[in-house]
PAFI-84111 format. One line per 10 residues: their letters; for each residue y, z, x of N, C-alpha, C. Coordinates in steps of 0.02 Angstrom, whole numbers, m for minus. Example, Ala and Ser with C-alpha at 12.3 -4.5 7.8 and 13.67 -1.06 7.14 Angstrom:
// PAFI-84111
AS) m284 390 660 m225 390 615 m165 390 660 | m112 354 642 m53 357 684 2 394 645
***
This chain:
// PAFI-84111
MVTKIISGQS) 1004 739 m767 1019 765 m700 953 788 m669 | 945 774 m606 887 795 m568 911 842 m512 | 878 899 m505 898 948 m454 843 956 m402 | 863 975 m343 815 988 m289 843 1043 m244 | 802 1092 m227 823 1147 m184 777 1150 m123 | 807 1149 m64 769 1152 m2 794 1211 40 | 748 1251 66 768 1306 111 752 1286 183 | 792 1312 229 783 1296 300 803 1353 345 | 798 1342 410 811 1394 459 874 1382 500 | 911 1330 485 970 1315 525 1030 1300 481
IRGLLLYNEN) 1071 1350 469 1132 1339 430 1179 1292 467 | 1179 1296 533 1220 1251 574 1197 1179 564 | 1132 1168 567 1105 1100 559 1121 1072 490 | 1114 1113 439 1129 1091 371 1203 1073 364 | 1245 1114 393 1317 1102 391 1335 1039 429 | 1304 1030 488 1317 970 529 1296 907 492 | 1240 909 458 1216 851 421 1270 826 372 | 1297 872 333 1347 852 284 1414 835 316 | 1433 871 368 1496 856 401 1494 788 436 | 1436 770 463 1429 704 494 1435 648 443
KVADKEAKLI) 1410 661 382 1418 613 328 1491 604 311 | 1529 659 313 1601 655 300 1635 615 355 | 1616 628 418 1646 592 474 1631 517 471 | 1573 499 444 1554 429 437 1579 398 372 | 1621 436 335 1650 413 272 1597 397 219 | 1542 434 221 1489 426 171 1487 486 124 | 1532 533 133 1535 592 90 1604 623 97 | 1620 668 51 1683 706 56 1672 776 29 | 1706 823 59 1702 892 36 1748 900 m24 | 1720 920 m81 1761 924 m142 1772 996 m165
MASRFGTELE) 1739 1045 m132 1748 1113 m154 1722 1163 m103 | 1757 1218 m95 1735 1274 m52 1745 1338 m91 | 1691 1368 m114 1695 1429 m155 1688 1491 m111 | 1732 1539 m121 1732 1604 m85 1741 1595 m10 | 1786 1550 8 1805 1543 78 1876 1568 91 | 1913 1585 37 1978 1617 44 2033 1574 71 | 2025 1507 71 2079 1464 94 2070 1394 65 | 2120 1351 75 2117 1283 49 2070 1240 90 | 2045 1187 59 1998 1143 93 2028 1114 157 | 2092 1097 155 2124 1064 212 2126 1109 274
RLDFDAKLAR) 2122 1174 263 2128 1221 320 2060 1243 346 | 2007 1216 318 1940 1234 339 1913 1185 390 | 1904 1207 452 1872 1164 501 1798 1184 506 | 1761 1150 549 1689 1163 554 1675 1235 575 | 1712 1260 624 1700 1328 649 1712 1381 595 | 1763 1370 553 1778 1418 500 1722 1417 447 | 1697 1359 432 1642 1354 383 1580 1389 409 | 1563 1374 472 1503 1404 501 1510 1480 507 | 1569 1503 527 1580 1575 536 1572 1613 470 | 1592 1581 415 1586 1614 350 1513 1625 332
FEHLTFLKPN) 1471 1576 344 1400 1583 330 1366 1631 380 | 1384 1624 443 1352 1666 494 1370 1740 487 | 1429 1753 458 1448 1823 445 1395 1857 402 | 1366 1819 355 1314 1846 312 1245 1844 345 | 1228 1788 377 1161 1783 407 1151 1833 463 | 1205 1852 498 1199 1902 551 1186 1972 524 | 1199 1982 459 1184 2047 428 1109 2059 420 | 1071 2005 421 998 2010 412 965 1963 463 | 970 1978 528 946 1932 580 870 1920 579 | 833 1966 549 760 1957 547 737 1905 496
VKTNAIHIML) 782 1884 451 766 1831 403 784 1764 434 | 733 1725 449 744 1661 483 760 1605 434 | 730 1605 375 744 1554 325 802 1576 283 | 862 1555 303 923 1579 271 972 1524 252 | 952 1461 260 995 1405 242 970 1373 178 | 1014 1364 129 994 1335 65 1032 1270 53 | 994 1217 40 1022 1150 28 1003 1130 m43 | 1053 1119 m85 1042 1102 m155 1070 1033 m168 | 1032 992 m205 1055 925 m223 1055 918 m299 | 1111 895 m325 1118 881 m397 1127 806 m405
NFDRDDKLTL) 1078 773 m434 1079 700 m441 1093 680 m514 | 1141 636 m522 1162 615 m589 1142 543 m602 | 1136 526 m665 1122 456 m684 1183 413 m669 | 1169 350 m655 1226 304 m640 1272 296 m700 | 1246 309 m760 1288 302 m820 1327 365 m835 | 1318 418 m796 1359 479 m804 1427 467 m771 | 1476 452 m810 1543 438 m784 1583 504 m783 | 1584 536 m725 1614 602 m720 1674 601 m673 | 1723 643 m688 1782 649 m645 1771 704 m594 | 1813 707 m543 1807 757 m491 1809 828 m519
PVYQQIAISY) 1856 845 m563 1857 913 m591 1792 931 m628 | 1761 882 m660 1698 896 m696 1642 909 m647 | 1639 871 m592 1589 884 m540 1597 956 m514 | 1658 976 m503 1671 1044 m477 1648 1096 m528 | 1663 1085 m592 1644 1132 m644 1567 1137 m650 | 1534 1080 m645 1460 1080 m649 1431 1119 m590 | 1458 1108 m530 1433 1144 m471 1441 1219 m479 | 1500 1241 m502 1512 1312 m512 1465 1341 m564 | 1458 1306 m620 1415 1330 m674 1342 1333 m652 | 1319 1283 m615 1250 1282 m592 1237 1341 m545
MDKIGFGEQP) 1282 1353 m498 1272 1408 m451 1272 1475 m486 | 1314 1482 m537 1313 1544 m577 1246 1554 m612 | 1221 1500 m642 1160 1504 m681 1098 1520 m639 | 1098 1499 m574 1039 1513 m532 1049 1577 m491 | 1104 1613 m503 1115 1677 m471 1150 1674 m404 | 1181 1617 m387 1215 1609 m323 1291 1603 m331 | 1316 1622 m390 1387 1616 m402 1431 1659 m358 | 1404 1716 m333 1443 1760 m290 1437 1743 m216 | 1395 1694 m201 1386 1673 m132 1439 1622 m111 | 1458 1620 m47 1501 1566 m24 1461 1501 m25
FLVYQHQDTN) 1491 1447 m49 1456 1383 m47 1506 1325 m41 | 1481 1271 m11 1521 1210 m2 1489 1155 m43 | 1531 1114 m75 1505 1059 m117 1530 993 m87 | 1482 949 m70 1497 883 m43 1476 830 m93 | 1520 782 m105 1502 725 m147 1481 668 m100 | 1417 649 m102 1392 596 m59 1400 528 m93 | 1414 478 m53 1426 411 m80 1383 359 m44 | 1323 380 m23 1280 336 17 1221 308 m23 | 1220 317 m90 1168 289 m132 1200 259 m194 | 1159 227 m235 1186 193 m294 1192 238 m355
HPHLHIVTTN) 1180 303 m347 1191 349 m403 1231 409 m377 | 1274 438 m419 1315 495 m397 1273 557 m385 | 1288 593 m332 1251 655 m319 1292 702 m276 | 1280 767 m283 1314 819 m246 1265 855 m201 | 1289 876 m143 1251 919 m97 1287 985 m91 | 1251 1040 m101 1282 1107 m98 1250 1145 m40 | 1292 1174 2 1269 1213 60 1285 1286 48 | 1235 1330 56 1246 1402 48 1193 1440 87 | 1194 1506 79 1144 1549 112 1116 1598 61 | 1056 1622 74 1025 1670 28 1029 1742 54
INSDGERMDI) 1075 1755 100 1090 1824 122 1156 1845 90 | 1154 1898 50 1215 1917 14 1259 1965 55 | 1314 1986 26 1363 2027 62 1337 2097 78 | 1283 2118 46 1252 2182 61 1200 2176 117 | 1192 2116 143 1143 2105 196 1072 2101 169 | 1065 2087 105 999 2082 74 979 2009 64 | 916 1996 71 890 1929 60 880 1917 m14 | 908 1862 m40 901 1844 m110 835 1806 m120 | 797 1826 m169 731 1795 m181 740 1725 m208 | 711 1676 m174 716 1607 m197 647 1578 m213
HGIGRTVSET) 596 1620 m214 528 1596 m227 523 1566 m297 | 504 1503 m301 495 1470 m365 559 1456 m403 | 617 1462 m369 681 1454 m402 690 1384 m431 | 660 1333 m398 667 1265 m422 631 1253 m487 | 575 1289 m498 535 1279 m559 558 1323 m617 | 595 1375 m602 613 1423 m655 687 1417 m673 | 728 1456 m639 799 1460 m660 836 1393 m651 | 816 1353 m601 850 1290 m591 837 1241 m648 | 775 1239 m672 758 1195 m728 796 1216 m791 | 800 1281 m802 837 1306 m861 911 1287 m855
ARKELEIEYG) 939 1297 m796 1010 1280 m784 1022 1206 m794 | 976 1164 m769 983 1091 m776 987 1071 m849 | 942 1096 m889 939 1076 m960 1002 1100 m997 | 1025 1160 m981 1085 1186 m1013 1147 1144 m995 | 1151 1124 m932 1208 1084 m910 1208 1014 m940 | 1148 986 m949 1143 919 m979 1172 920 m1050 | 1159 975 m1086 1185 981 m1154 1260 996 m1153 | 1280 1043 m1110 1349 1066 m1107 1397 1010 m1087 | 1377 967 m1041 1422 914 m1016 1403 845 m1040 | 1354 841 m1086 1335 776 m1113 1305 730 m1062
LIKAEGRQKS) 1267 758 m1015 1237 716 m962 1175 682 m988 | 1158 626 m958 1096 591 m976 1038 634 m953 | 992 647 m999 938 694 m984 886 665 m937 | 862 707 m893 811 686 m845 742 688 m876 | 733 726 m930 667 734 m960 638 667 m980 | 580 651 m950 546 588 m967 573 528 m931 | 626 538 m889 657 481 m855 659 490 m779 | 626 540 m753 632 555 m682 602 501 m639 | 560 457 m668 531 404 m628 569 338 m637 | 620 339 m678 657 278 m690 702 262 m632
EAFAIPPIDI) 725 199 m630 767 177 m575 833 215 m574 | 858 232 m633 922 266 m637 922 333 m601 | 863 368 m603 860 433 m572 822 431 m506 | 806 372 m482 767 368 m420 806 396 m362 | 778 448 m331 809 476 m271 782 438 m212 | 825 414 m166 802 374 m110 745 408 m73 | 695 371 m50 638 401 m16 658 438 47 | 713 417 78 736 452 138 810 440 147 | 846 490 168 918 485 176 933 478 251 | 900 429 282 910 418 353 927 346 365
EKVIYGKTPT) 975 333 409 992 266 428 960 249 496 | 937 187 502 911 164 565 967 166 617 | 953 192 675 1003 199 727 1018 133 761 | 1081 116 767 1103 58 806 1143 85 865 | 1119 72 925 1149 101 985 1222 80 991 | 1265 129 1000 1336 115 1008 1376 121 944 | 1343 121 886 1379 126 823 1402 196 809 | 1360 245 824 1374 316 814 1360 352 880 | 1399 404 898 1383 441 958 1309 459 962 | 1280 449 1021 1208 455 1029 1179 520 1003
KRAINNVVSA) 1209 576 1023 1181 641 1003 1183 649 928 | 1238 629 896 1243 636 824 1191 592 789 | 1182 531 814 1134 485 783 1063 513 787 | 1045 540 846 979 570 854 972 631 810 | 1024 673 808 1023 733 765 1009 715 692 | 1044 664 667 1037 646 596 966 626 579 | 936 585 622 868 561 609 817 617 617 | 819 652 673 768 703 687 771 759 636 | 831 781 618 838 835 569 808 816 501 | 822 754 480 796 732 415 721 724 415
IMRSYKFTSV) 693 699 470 620 690 474 584 757 478 | 610 803 518 580 869 523 583 905 456 | 634 891 417 642 925 353 599 894 298 | 588 828 300 560 794 243 490 765 252 | 472 746 313 409 710 323 351 756 341 | 290 730 326 228 766 342 190 726 395 | 171 759 450 134 726 504 90 778 538 | 35 756 568 m14 803 596 m26 793 670 | 15 753 703 8 742 775 74 717 802 | 82 722 868 142 695 900 145 620 892
AEYNAILKQF) 86 587 893 84 514 885 110 494 816 | 90 531 764 115 516 696 190 530 691 | 211 585 722 282 603 724 323 546 756 | 297 521 811 332 467 846 332 402 806 | 278 390 770 274 330 728 330 330 676 | 344 390 648 398 396 599 465 387 634 | 476 422 689 539 418 725 556 346 743 | 506 308 765 518 240 788 538 193 732 | 525 212 670 549 172 614 625 173 611 | 655 223 644 728 230 643 757 225 713
NITADRGKQE) 717 193 759 739 179 827 752 241 869 | 709 291 860 710 352 900 640 364 928 | 635 393 987 570 412 1014 574 482 1044 | 518 518 1040 512 584 1071 461 578 1127 | 481 597 1187 438 586 1245 422 652 1280 | 358 661 1297 335 720 1333 332 709 1408 | 338 647 1430 329 632 1501 256 621 1518 | 242 597 1577 173 585 1597 138 652 1611 | 72 650 1604 33 712 1608 40 747 1675 | 52 710 1729 54 743 1795 123 770 1812
TVMFEKRGLV) 171 765 1766 239 788 1781 250 860 1761 | 302 890 1790 322 958 1773 344 962 1700 | 377 910 1677 401 908 1608 343 916 1559 | 288 881 1570 230 886 1526 198 955 1532 | 194 980 1593 164 1046 1605 203 1101 1570 | 269 1094 1568 313 1144 1536 322 1131 1461 | 285 1082 1434 288 1065 1363 359 1045 1341 | 391 1006 1384 457 981 1368 454 923 1319 | 509 911 1284 513 856 1236 584 828 1238 | 590 763 1249 654 731 1256 661 674 1205
YSIIDQNGKR) 718 670 1172 729 619 1120 777 566 1147 | 762 503 1131 803 447 1153 808 395 1098 | 861 355 1101 867 296 1059 828 240 1093 | 795 197 1054 759 141 1082 784 76 1051 | 775 20 1087 795 m45 1059 736 m76 1021 | 744 m139 1000 693 m170 959 628 m182 996 | 630 m177 1063 569 m185 1103 538 m118 1122 | 566 m63 1097 540 3 1113 565 31 1178 | 614 m2 1209 641 20 1273 696 72 1262 | 695 127 1300 746 179 1293 813 153 1316
IGIPFKASQL) 865 170 1278 933 152 1297 978 213 1286 | 1028 219 1328 1074 275 1321 1046 339 1350 | 1085 392 1343 1067 457 1372 1015 492 1328 | 962 520 1358 914 559 1319 938 631 1311 | 911 665 1262 930 735 1250 868 779 1244 | 870 835 1277 817 884 1270 816 911 1198 | 756 930 1175 749 958 1108 794 1019 1099 | 801 1059 1151 841 1120 1147 915 1106 1138 | 937 1044 1150 1007 1026 1144 1024 1001 1074 | 973 989 1032 984 960 967 986 1013 912
TGRPTLDKVE) 1014 994 855 1018 1039 798 948 1060 776 | 939 1125 766 875 1151 744 823 1157 799 | 840 1136 860 796 1140 919 725 1114 902 | 718 1048 890 652 1020 873 606 1014 933 | 587 1071 962 544 1074 1021 473 1057 1003 | 431 1049 1054 360 1034 1042 327 1089 1001 | 343 1152 1015 315 1208 977 333 1202 903 | 395 1185 889 418 1180 820 386 1120 785 | 379 1065 821 347 1006 793 274 1021 776 | 239 1054 821 168 1069 811 156 1118 753
KKFERSREIR) 206 1160 739 199 1208 684 192 1173 617 | 217 1111 613 213 1074 550 145 1043 538 | 104 1038 590 41 1001 585 m5 1027 530 | m22 1091 533 m71 1118 487 m47 1116 415 | 16 1136 405 43 1135 336 47 1063 309 | 66 1016 352 69 946 331 1 920 313 | m50 942 350 m119 918 337 m141 935 266 | m120 993 242 m139 1013 174 m97 978 122 | m31 973 134 14 943 84 m2 870 73 | m15 833 127 m22 761 121 m87 740 86
KTYRDSIKER) m135 787 79 m197 771 43 m182 747 m28 | m128 773 m57 m108 755 m124 m90 681 m129 | m64 654 m74 m38 585 m75 m84 534 m43 | m142 556 m21 m189 512 14 m211 453 m29 | m230 467 m91 m255 414 m136 m200 364 m152 | m138 388 m157 m82 344 m175 m72 289 m123 | m72 308 m59 m60 258 m7 m120 211 0 | m180 237 m10 m240 195 m6 m240 142 m61 | m219 161 m120 m217 114 m176 m169 57 m161 | m112 73 m133 m62 21 m119 m84 m25 m62
IDKVLNSYQS) m118 3 m11 m144 m38 43 m199 m84 17 | m243 m56 m24 m298 m95 m53 m271 m152 m96 | m218 m139 m132 m190 m191 m176 m167 m251 m135 | m140 m238 m76 m118 m292 m32 m179 m330 m4 | m227 m294 22 m286 m325 53 m327 m364 2 | m333 m339 m58 m374 m371 m110 m340 m432 m141 | m276 m441 m126 m239 m498 m154 m248 m561 m113 | m278 m555 m53 m286 m612 m8 m357 m615 18 | m384 m676 24 m448 m684 58 m439 m676 132 | m383 m703 158 m364 m695 228 m288 m688 230
ISRNTFISEL) m264 m640 267 m193 m625 267 m167 m624 338 | m107 m650 349 m77 m647 415 m51 m577 428 | m44 m559 491 m18 m493 508 52 m483 479 | 95 m533 486 164 m527 462 166 m519 386 | 122 m555 350 120 m548 277 96 m479 258 | 47 m453 294 21 m386 281 77 m335 289 | 115 m340 342 171 m294 355 224 m300 301 | 240 m363 282 292 m375 232 271 m349 164 | 208 m359 144 185 m336 79 184 m259 76 | 164 m228 131 166 m155 132 237 m129 127
HKRQIAVVFR) 282 m164 161 353 m143 160 380 m143 89 | 360 m191 48 382 m193 m22 358 m132 m60 | 304 m102 m36 275 m42 m68 295 22 m32 | 348 17 9 376 74 46 327 103 96 | 287 60 126 240 81 179 255 42 242 | 259 77 299 265 44 364 200 54 402 | 183 6 444 122 12 484 139 2 557 | 109 44 599 119 40 671 51 28 703 | 43 m29 738 m19 m43 775 m10 m20 847 | m62 13 873 m59 38 942 m104 m5 987
NNEQGYTYGA) m76 m26 1043 m112 m68 1090 m117 m35 1158 | m172 m46 1194 m177 m20 1262 m146 m68 1311 | m149 m52 1375 m116 m92 1426 m146 m162 1431 | m208 m170 1411 m240 m236 1413 m225 m277 1351 | m188 m249 1303 m170 m285 1243 m218 m276 1186 | m269 m234 1194 m318 m224 1141 m289 m177 1088 | m290 m198 1025 m266 m157 970 m320 m106 951 | m305 m42 962 m356 9 953 m340 58 897 | m281 56 869 m264 105 818 m209 81 771 | m204 114 713 m152 98 664 m129 162 631
TFIDHRTKCA) m64 168 621 m35 225 586 7 199 528 | m2 229 470 36 209 410 87 263 395 | 148 242 380 201 288 360 221 271 288 | 210 318 244 226 310 173 295 340 161 | 345 297 155 414 322 145 424 347 74 | 380 331 29 386 355 m40 369 429 m43 | 314 448 m12 292 518 m13 308 555 51 | 337 518 99 357 547 164 298 577 201 | 244 537 206 184 559 242 163 506 292 | 137 528 349 109 483 399 34 495 402
FNGSDLGKSY) m5 440 405 m77 445 408 m103 400 464 | m145 427 508 m182 384 553 m233 346 510 | m244 282 527 m289 242 486 m357 274 475 | m386 303 527 m452 333 522 m452 394 475 | m394 426 465 m390 483 419 m395 461 346 | m378 397 334 m382 370 266 m453 346 250 | m490 330 303 m559 306 293 m575 251 342 | m639 236 348 m663 186 396 m630 118 386 | m621 98 324 m594 31 310 m521 24 327 | m488 78 347 m417 75 363 m404 82 439
RAKELIGHFS) m458 82 477 m451 83 549 m428 15 573 | m400 13 633 m371 m49 659 m422 m106 661 | m483 m90 684 m534 m142 691 m550 m175 624 | m556 m134 571 m572 m161 505 m513 m199 476 | m452 m174 488 m393 m209 463 m385 m277 494 | m397 m281 559 m391 m345 595 m441 m396 567 | m498 m371 541 m547 m416 512 m522 m453 451 | m469 m427 419 m439 m461 361 m389 m515 382 | m369 m514 445 m316 m559 468 m343 m629 480 | m297 m676 484 m315 m745 501 m343 m748 572
ETDRLKSYLK) m377 m802 588 m409 m808 653 m358 m804 709 | m300 m834 700 m247 m833 751 m225 m761 764 | m214 m723 711 m191 m654 718 m246 m609 747 | m309 m626 731 m363 m587 760 m366 m596 836 | m354 m657 858 m354 m670 930 m296 m635 964 | m239 m635 931 m180 m602 960 m191 m527 970 | m234 m498 930 m247 m426 935 m286 m408 998 | m311 m461 1032 m349 m448 1093 m316 m480 1154 | m254 m504 1145 m218 m533 1201 m166 m484 1227 | m137 m500 1284 m87 m457 1316 m27 m450 1271
QPAQTTFIRQ) m10 m388 1251 47 m373 1208 81 m311 1234 | 142 m296 1208 173 m232 1226 129 m175 1206 | 134 m119 1241 90 m61 1228 99 m33 1159 | 156 m42 1128 168 m13 1061 209 m63 1021 | 189 m77 960 225 m122 916 244 m85 854 | 308 m81 838 330 m43 780 355 m87 724 | 361 m153 736 379 m200 684 445 m182 651 | 494 m163 691 561 m148 665 607 m205 684 | 640 m233 635 690 m284 650 757 m250 652 | 792 m258 707 854 m223 717 909 m272 736
PNAEKSFLEP) 968 m266 708 1023 m309 729 1039 m298 803 | 1072 m347 832 1091 m339 903 1132 m277 912 | 1112 m236 960 1147 m173 972 1218 m187 993 | 1263 m147 968 1332 m154 988 1341 m128 1059 | 1395 m149 1092 1408 m125 1159 1419 m51 1160 | 1392 m18 1208 1395 54 1211 1462 78 1238 | 1485 134 1209 1546 165 1235 1528 222 1281 | 1463 229 1298 1441 285 1339 1461 275 1411 | 1471 330 1445 1492 328 1514 1433 311 1559 | 1447 283 1619 1393 263 1664 1346 321 1681
NEQKGLLDIV) 1372 383 1686 1328 438 1705 1278 456 1651 | 1284 424 1591 1235 437 1539 1172 396 1550 | 1171 355 1601 1112 314 1614 1063 347 1661 | 1067 413 1669 1022 449 1714 950 444 1690 | 904 455 1736 833 452 1719 814 508 1671 | 758 497 1636 736 544 1585 725 614 1612 | 686 620 1666 672 687 1692 732 716 1729 | 776 672 1753 837 696 1785 877 738 1736 | 879 715 1673 916 752 1622 880 817 1605 | 814 814 1600 776 872 1578 771 926 1631
LGKTDHDLAA) 755 906 1691 739 955 1742 792 964 1796 | 841 920 1796 893 924 1848 866 906 1916 | 814 863 1918 784 846 1981 823 791 2016 | 813 785 2081 842 730 2118 799 668 2106 | 826 609 2126 788 548 2115 720 550 2149 | 716 584 2205 653 589 2241 602 628 2203 | 625 678 2165 579 722 2130 554 693 2064 | 592 645 2035 579 626 1966 509 599 1953 | 487 553 1994 423 521 1981 365 556 2015 | 379 609 2052 327 642 2091 282 683 2046
PMGRPKKRRK) 215 676 2054 169 718 2017 171 789 2043 | 140 836 2007 139 905 2029 97 911 2091 | 114 957 2134 78 966 2196 117 937 2254 | 101 957 2314 137 934 2374 110 866 2395 | 156 818 2409 133 752 2432 105 756 2502 | 56 712 2515 26 711 2582 74 678 2632 | 75 705 2692 117 677 2744 84 616 2774 | 125 566 2788 98 505 2819 90 516 2894 | 34 495 2918 21 503 2990 59 449 3027 | 92 469 3079 130 423 3120 86 395 3176
GKKTTQDIQQ) 83 328 3180 44 297 3234 85 292 3298 | 51 286 3353 86 280 3416 119 212 3422 | 181 211 3447 217 149 3456 194 116 3522 | 178 52 3518 158 16 3578 219 m15 3610 | 210 m36 3673 265 m69 3709 286 m132 3672 | 237 m167 3643 253 m229 3606 296 m215 3545 | 281 m158 3510 321 m139 3452 393 m127 3470 | 402 m90 3526 470 m74 3549 508 m137 3567 | 474 m184 3601 508 m245 3620 528 m286 3559 | 484 m286 3508 501 m323 3447 562 m295 3411
RL) 568 m228 3413 626 m196 3381 690 m214 3419 | 683 m220 3487 741 m237 3528 758 m311 3521
***
C-alpha cells in the first residue's frame, strides 16, 4: 500500500473534486464517519456544513483541508467492507479517528485506491499538527495495515508498475462533454495543487496540455491593469470556445496573486527534478543525427514530457517550454541550459522542419491532438466576449484601451456632398 497526504486551503474545492468524480461515475462514496446520518441522506451542502462547522472555529488557520490517498496493489483483492475497515483503522492510527471524514473509492486508474477528505481542526477549535505526518505516523500505520490485512507490501516496490500512481489525475477537456465550469475547475484545481511553475507562461503551457487557457487580457486594457485572470476552454487550434470564467468564480479562487505565490516555492522544489528531465531530453536528441519535429515531440511524450514551442506574429520560433508530467514541473528551455533553448533545439531538426520554424505559423503551438469537440449544450448568451464577462462592459468598451478616445474632427459638408447624399 502506498499512502499520500496533501494539505490545502479549500475544503470546498477538495469536496467538489471528489463529488465531481462521483457525478462522472468515476468514483463512489463508500463511507461517512461522524456525520450522524446514512450516506443516502448526505447531500453536498450537508457534507460541506459538517466540515465548515469545525473550520469556522479557527478562522485564522487557512490550511485546513486534508486530502489522503491510499493506493493498493492491483493484486490486492479486497471487498467493500475491508476497504471501509482499512480506512477507519488508518485514520485511527494517524490520530484522525475522532475527526469527521469521507471515504471515496475512485475507479479512474488501473489500481484500486481510496481518497479520504477531512479537516485538521478538531471539535475544540484547535489545529491538529500535521507537520511530517506522512513520514512518521503514516508510514508506521501503512506497514501495520499491510501485515494486519495481508496487503502486498510497498517496501522496495514503490517504483513498480503495480504501485505506479498516475502522474496526474486530470482529463483533457472536451468542450461540451462536461459542464464548462466544472471542467475548468477540475483541471485548474489539480494543476494548482500538483504542478510546479515559475511564470504565467509556464502555468499556461501546463493548462494548454488539457485544453484550458488563463488570460490576463492585453496590456492596455482595464482587465490587465486590475490584474484580472480569466479561464477558458480552447480547441485544438488554441481558440477560446464557450463561456470564460473569472478566477474569483472558480474553486479555490486561482487569481493572479495566488498563481504568483507559487513561483518562488516552485523554483526551489523543481531544482531537484532538473537533471531528470535533461537526461530524458538528451536521450532523445542523442539517439538521432537529425530528428523531425514530430518525432522529437513523440519521443518526449513516451517519456512523459510535453514541449510547447512559442512563435511570434511573423512565425519565428523564439522559445520552448517543457512540461514534465512525471515530476509535475514546467521548465523554460533556457532554465535547463543553453542547449535546450529553441534555437539550439531547432538545429537538431531536419532541414524542412528548420525552415518551418521561420515561416508563418500560429502564434502558439501546443501539439495537442484532440477529438472533434462535441456539440455544446451551452446557451447562446454564454458566447459573450472575454472582457464583457469580466468587467461587465458594453461592446463599445471592450476593446477600448485605457484613457479617453480622441474625438474625430468633423469636416465641413460641401454642396456636392449634400447633392450626392440626395
